[in-house]
N, C-alpha and C positions, 0 to 999 in steps of 0.2 A: 443525574441519571433519572430517566423517566420511569414512572411506575408502570408495572404490568397491568394490562386490563384484566379484570376478573372474567373468567370464562363463563359462558352461559351453560347451565346444566343441560345435559342431554336428556335425562329422565328425572322425573320426580315420583317418589314412591310414598304412599300414605299408608301408615299402619297404626294400629292401636295395640300397645304393648304394656304389660304391667311394669310399673316403674321399678328400677333396680334389679330386674330379673330377666333381662333379655338373654336369650341363648340361641345357638344355631338351629334349633328345632323350628318346625313351622310355627308361625308364619314368617319369621325373620329370615331364616336360612334360604328357602326357595325364592323369596322376593328379592333378596340382595344377590344371591348366587347367579341368577339369570342375567344380571347386569355386570357381573365380574367384580363386585366389591368384596374386599376382605371382610368376611363376616365376623370373625373374632375381634378385629379392630373396632368395628362398629359396636359390637356387644359391650366391649370394655368401656368405650367412650360414652355410650348411652347409660350404662349402669352407673358410671361415675357421675354423670350429669344429673341423674334422677334418684340418687341414693337417699335423699332427704324426703322423698315422696313415696317411699316403699309401700307396696300393697295397693296403690291407686293405678287404675288403667289410664294411661295418657296417650293421646294421639301424637304422632311424630311425622314430620314431612322430611324425607331424605332426598337431597339433591345429589344426583350422580353425574360426574363430569366425564369427558372423553378419556382422560388418563386414568380412569377407574377410582379417582379420589372422590370423596363425598363430604358433605356437611349436612347437619340436620337441625331442625327447629322443633323444640318440644312445646306443645300447646297445653292449655289447661284441660282438666278432665272433662268428659262429655257431661252435658246438663242432666241427662237421664241417670248417669252414675251418681252425681251429686244429690239428685232428688231421692234416689233409692237409699243413699246413705243417710240423708236427713230424716227419712221416714222409717228407717231401720227395716228395710225390705231386702230380701235376697234377689228377687227378680220382679219385673213389672207384671201388670195384669195381662192375661191372655185375651181378654175381651174388654178393651179399654173403655168403650162407651157405656158398658153395662155394669161391670164389676169395679167397685171402688175398694181397693185393697189397703189403702193407707191415707194418711193426711199429713200435711206440713203447714206450718204457720206462715203468715205473710212476711214475718221477719226472716225466716229461713229462705223464702223466695228472694227477698231483697239481698241477702248475703250471697246467694248463688249468682244472682244477676250481677252484683259487683265483682265477683270473682271471674265471671265469664265475659265481662264487658269488652275486653280487648279482642276477643274472638268473635263477638257478635257484630252484625252489620247495623248497629245503631249507636248513637252517642247519648241518648236519653236513658236515664235509669228506669223511668216509667215504661218505656217501650221494651227495654231489656226484661223487666219483670213480666210483661205480657208474653214475651217469647217463652220465658221459663214456665209461666202458668200454662201455656199451650202444651208444652212438653209434659208437664205434670198430668194434664187431662189425658194425653195419649198414652201415658204410663198407668193410668187408673189410680192416680193420686189426687185427693181433694185438697184444695187450698182453703184453709179456714182463716177467718179474720177479715 
């Protein structure tokens, strides 16, 4: 018996949702509802998949198929979120080039670069660290060390 070919997704939806707490309210409900996806089924599956990362905002890519079925890929948290958490900040600077509102160590930048390595477009840890340092500058965070 021949295997069925995997269908190509009709639409891809990209969202950032707090891990373990997806619900039908915006942004999840309207984004999935317009494509005819069962919203509660997605919420239960997403919450189950991300329950160990609770409280962290995670990007998710949802592929919607012709028969209204879906699958999703959970990515690692955004670099800006990880930097703000490392610097113990609630939000980034409103004037990035002028106001320095926090600082992180070179070791913290290295840890963040290692965590985000699979999502970045580089294979070198040094290049990944430079990407993270650039994001830190645009958030108003100084890298010391």
